[in-house]
C-alpha positions as CSV (number, residue, x, y, z in Angstrom):
1,M,73.0,38.1,-37.7
2,N,72.1,40.5,-40.3
3,G,70.9,43.1,-37.7
4,A,74.3,42.9,-36.0
5,I,76.1,43.6,-39.3
6,N,73.9,46.7,-39.9
7,G,74.4,47.9,-36.3
8,A,78.2,47.6,-36.8
9,I,78.0,49.5,-40.2
10,V,75.9,52.3,-38.5
11,I,78.5,52.6,-35.7
12,A,81.4,52.6,-38.2
13,L,79.7,55.3,-40.2
14,L,79.0,57.4,-37.1
15,F,82.7,57.2,-36.1
16,L,83.7,58.1,-39.6
17,A,81.4,61.2,-39.5
18,V,82.7,62.3,-36.2
19,G,86.3,61.8,-37.3
20,M,85.7,63.9,-40.5
21,I,84.0,66.7,-38.5
22,A,86.9,66.8,-36.1
23,M,89.4,66.8,-39.0
24,T,87.6,69.6,-40.8
25,R,87.6,71.8,-37.6
26,Q,91.4,71.5,-37.5
27,S,92.0,72.0,-41.2
28,G,89.7,74.9,-41.9
29,I,87.3,73.2,-44.3
30,D,84.0,75.0,-44.2
31,V,81.3,72.3,-43.8
32,A,78.5,74.8,-43.4
33,G,79.4,77.0,-46.4
34,P,76.9,75.6,-48.9
35,V,74.1,76.1,-46.3
36,R,75.1,79.7,-45.7
37,N,75.4,80.3,-49.4
38,W,71.9,79.0,-49.9
39,F,70.6,81.3,-47.2
40,N,72.5,84.3,-48.7
41,T,71.1,83.5,-52.2
42,R,67.6,83.3,-50.7
43,D,67.9,86.5,-48.8
44,A,69.1,88.4,-51.9
45,K,66.2,87.1,-53.9
46,K,63.8,88.1,-51.3
47,L,65.3,91.5,-51.1
48,A,65.0,91.9,-54.9
49,Q,61.2,91.4,-54.6
50,R,60.9,94.2,-52.1
51,L,59.8,97.5,-53.5
52,P,61.2,100.0,-52.8
53,L,64.5,98.5,-52.1
54,P,65.9,99.5,-48.6
55,E,68.5,102.3,-48.6
56,T,71.0,100.2,-46.7
57,V,71.6,96.5,-46.0
58,E,73.8,95.2,-43.2
59,R,75.4,91.7,-43.5
60,T,77.7,89.6,-41.5
61,Y,79.9,86.9,-43.1
62,W,81.9,84.0,-41.7
63,T,84.3,83.6,-44.6
64,L,85.8,86.1,-47.2
65,R,84.6,83.7,-49.9
66,E,81.1,84.1,-48.7
67,Y,81.5,87.9,-48.6
68,R,82.8,88.1,-52.3
69,R,79.9,85.9,-53.5
70,D,77.2,88.0,-51.8
71,A,78.9,91.3,-52.8
72,E,78.4,90.2,-56.4
73,R,74.6,89.5,-55.7
74,Y,74.1,92.9,-54.0
75,S,76.0,94.7,-56.8
76,A,73.7,93.2,-59.3
77,L,70.8,94.5,-57.3
78,G,72.2,98.1,-57.4
79,Y,74.1,98.1,-54.0
80,E,77.7,99.2,-53.3
81,T,79.8,98.7,-50.2
82,Q,79.5,101.7,-47.9
83,S,81.6,100.3,-45.1
84,E,83.3,97.0,-44.2
85,K,85.1,95.7,-41.2
86,I,87.3,92.7,-41.7
87,N,88.3,90.7,-38.6
88,E,90.5,87.7,-37.9
89,P,88.4,84.5,-37.9
90,Y,89.2,83.5,-34.3
91,A,89.1,85.8,-31.2
92,V,90.4,85.4,-27.6
93,D,88.4,87.1,-24.8
94,P,90.6,89.7,-23.3
95,I,89.8,88.8,-19.7
96,V,90.5,85.1,-20.3
97,A,93.7,86.1,-22.0
98,Q,94.7,88.1,-18.9
99,V,94.0,85.1,-16.7
100,F,96.3,82.9,-18.9
101,A,99.0,85.6,-18.9
102,A,98.8,85.9,-15.2
103,G,100.4,82.3,-15.1
104,R,97.5,80.1,-14.0
105,N,97.8,78.1,-17.2
106,R,101.3,78.8,-18.2
107,Y,101.7,75.9,-20.6
108,S,98.5,76.2,-22.6
109,A,97.0,78.9,-24.9
110,P,93.8,80.6,-24.0
111,P,90.7,79.3,-25.8
112,R,89.8,80.9,-29.0
113,R,86.3,81.1,-30.5
114,R,85.2,81.5,-34.1
115,V,83.8,84.9,-35.0
116,P,82.4,86.4,-38.2
117,V,85.2,87.6,-40.6
118,A,83.3,90.5,-42.1
119,H,80.6,93.1,-41.2
120,V,79.5,94.9,-44.2
121,V,77.0,97.7,-44.9
122,Y,75.7,98.0,-48.4
123,K,74.2,101.3,-49.7
124,L,71.8,101.5,-52.7
125,R,73.6,103.3,-55.6
126,P,71.8,106.5,-56.7
127,S,69.8,105.9,-59.9
128,P,70.9,107.6,-63.1
129,Q,67.5,109.5,-63.1
130,S,68.1,111.1,-59.7
131,R,71.5,112.7,-60.7
């Protein structure tokens, strides 16, 4: 009897987890954000230990919040943004969009896929001694 109750609890928790994941995909809550933040922090710390520091660093971010946090880290290391490209978070493949526009699937939208929001190149600021 006790095993059946435990099994029911596990199944209920599994359904709850699947439901929460489905809801967050629709609402835009970033479930993997803390993991990516941990990786970005770790990468910045590893970079700080390298001597000499690389002249440029290229990074890709899935959210603007992630970009802002990491930009502060790289600024503290002596980097400035050399170039940035900001995108929409979802993209539609142009070929697939043409097929949908041709009328095959007139009543549905073409599938979108999640893409990184920002591609950034950081450049090491010149030191005051080299000026």
